[in-house]
Every structure is written in structure tokens, then in C-alpha cells.
N, C-alpha and C positions, 0 to 999 in steps of 0.2 A: 594835943586839941588845933584841929585844921584852922586856918587862919585866911578866912574869904576877903578878898582885894588884895593881899599881898604882895608882892613882886617875886616870884619865885626864880629858881634856876629853870633854862627855858626849854631842857627835857620834862618839864613838868607840864601833862596836857591839863590845864585849867579845871576841864569838863569832867575831868577824872577823879574821883569823890577817893575812892582808894590807893591810888597816885598821891595824888596831893596829901594825903594824909601819912605816909610813907614815908616820902620828901618830910613832912613838918616834925613827924614826931619819931623819925628814924635815921634817915640817911643821913651819913657824918656826924653823928652820934657816939661817943666812944661807949665801947660794949667791952666788958671784961668777965663777963660770966660763959664758963667753958661750954655749955651746951648752947647756948643761943649761939656763941661761935661756931660750933660744929653746925648747927642748922643752916646759918649763913653762908657757910662755906659751901655746904651741901647744895643751895641753893642756886647759888651764883653758877656751880659745877652743872647742875640741871636746864640753867638756861644757856648756855653754850649753842650755839646756831639760834637761837629764839631770840624772843626781846622778853624783858624783862616782866612787862606787865603779864606774859602768859603764867610765869612763873610765880608772882603774885597773887592771880587772880587761884592760884590751885593749892597757896600755902597751906590751908586747912586741913587741904585732903592728905599733903605732904606728913602734914603735923600725925595726922592719924595711921594713916599708911608704914609711916617708918617709925612708928613708936615713941611718937612726940621726939624723935632724935636722940632718943638716949643710947648711946653707943656701946653699952654694956649689952642691953639689945640685940641691935644689930649687927654686930662683931659674929651674933651667934645662926644667922638667918642661912637657911639650906637651900636648896635645892625648889623644894616646895614654895617655900616663902617667897621667893624670886619669882617664880611662875606667877604666883596668885597676882606680886608686884606688877609683872608684865600686863596683866588683864585688866589693871586699875584703871580707868578711865580718869579717874582723877588726878592722874599724876601723867609725867612724860612716860612714856611705856618703853624709853628706847635699853636694850637691855644692857649694853655696855655704862650706862648713866647709872642702871639700880644697881650692876655688880660694883661700880667703884664707889657704891655709898658703902658698902660692905666692907670695900679693901680699906675705904677712908677709915672707919669705923674702928679697925684694928690698929691701923697708923698711928691715929687719935690716940687712942690709950695708950699705945707706948712712946707717944711725945710728953703726956700726962706724967707718966711713970719718969721719966728721966728728968723732966725739967722742975714736977710738982704741978703744973696747970698747963693747959692750952695758952691761956691769954698769955701766962708767964714767956713763953715759947713766941708766939706773934709779935707781943709789942717791942719783941728785943730788936725785931726788924726796922723801925722810927724810934729807935732809942728810948723808948716807955712813954713816948708822949705823942704826942698828935703831930701829924704833919701840919699846918695851914697854910695855904697856899692862896693865891689872891690874884687868880683870872678873871678878866674884864666878861671873857662870854666861855661860853660852855664848848666855841671853837678852838679854843687854847686849850683846853683840859686833854691831857696825854691820854692815849690809851693804855701802855703800860711805863715804869720808869724803874730806876736802877732797884728798887727797893722791891717792888711786886716780882723783877726777874731773880733775884735774889732769895725770896720769899719761895718762889715757884721752883727753882732750880733745887731748894732744901726739903721740899715736899713732896717733890716726884722721888728725890732721893731717899725720902723715907717712907716711900711707898703708896703717896696720894695718886690718884687720878683725877682728870679733869680739874687742874690746878697749874693752864698755861699762864703767862704773866699778866695778860689780858684780863685773865680771869683772876686771879689774885689781886689785881688793881681794884677790879669793880668791888672783891669781897674789901678790902682796906679801906675804900670809900664807902661802902654800906656800913660797916663797923667803926668807922669814926677814927677810925688808924691815919687817913688823910682825910681832911675837911677841905672838899672840892666844891662847895659853895659857891658861887660865881660873886663878886663883888656886888651885883646888883640884888641879889638873891636877901630878904628880910633876913634869914638864917646864917648869912657870913659873918663871920668873926676874924679881925684884923689879929 
């Protein structure tokens, strides 16, 4: 539930209810559900070159367009489906980003098969528990870390696209692998 009048991380525009709800209810909270992790990785990749709010406002459209982020369905998308997605005004219609979702679904399923779950694979990059940082301000928060660089390198090796180290770090923050709520934020945890 959105907390009115609470101090939040500086990147959150107080007047935007969708953004504050995302910050208050999702960002930085550990995610262990494979489908949700896949969704967030895809959405972070879609955000490349854009603002997060652009993607956040389209998230429901993405869920419909991409079969609720079911990788077992997405892996079978054909050219007709890809072209229909390119015409879908509710999502970012960049062809490379759309095609990356299909490639990422296939790579995701291979990781699930190898590790038992995408969750188990991902969380191994942070020692199976969240990294809690102690940033005084958003200006101190890095764009990438050695962990996000390692994750990016391994994901790319496994066939993923739109998973550079900066995208991976944003993904790690969003899914609670890293907790970067600043020390003045009401959600900061020591």
C-alpha cells in the first residue's frame, strides 16, 4: 500500500501514484518466482534507452501482448506473432527488443532445466541473499557492479539479449537481489 507523506528514494516522483506504488510495494523486495523474474528481466531490457515510467505505464499491455510472460508460449512465437507485436501500440515496438523476448524465453527455459529454477541461478550471483547497501543519496548508487557485470556476462553467454551490466543492475535492484533504498527512505533496511 502506498504510504503518503513518507520520505522515499529521490528518484520517485511523489505526485505519480503508479511510481510511488511501484517503489513502495515492489522495488527492492526479494522476488523468487521464476515467471515474475522473467517478466522483470524482459521489462528492464525493454526500458533500455527509455525511462522506467515509460515501461511501468505499459506493463499491463506487455503482460497481455506477451502471454503473461509465459516463456513456454513465447519460445514458439513465429514471424506472424512478431509482426503483430511490432504493430501493438501498447508496447515498445522496437523489433530487436521484441525478438530478444523470444530468444530470452528460450535461454530462460534452458537455465531452468540446468539449475532447476531461474531463481536458483540468479540468486547465486549474490550469494543467495540480498545485498543491502547503505547509500546516503541516489547520487551514490552505481549504475553497475561486479555482480551485475558477472550476471550480464553469463546471461549473454547463454543467449540472452538486452542484458548489459546496467540493465542487470536495475533488474537486481527491482527484484530485491540488491536493496538500494537510500538511508533516508522509509523502506531502508540496515
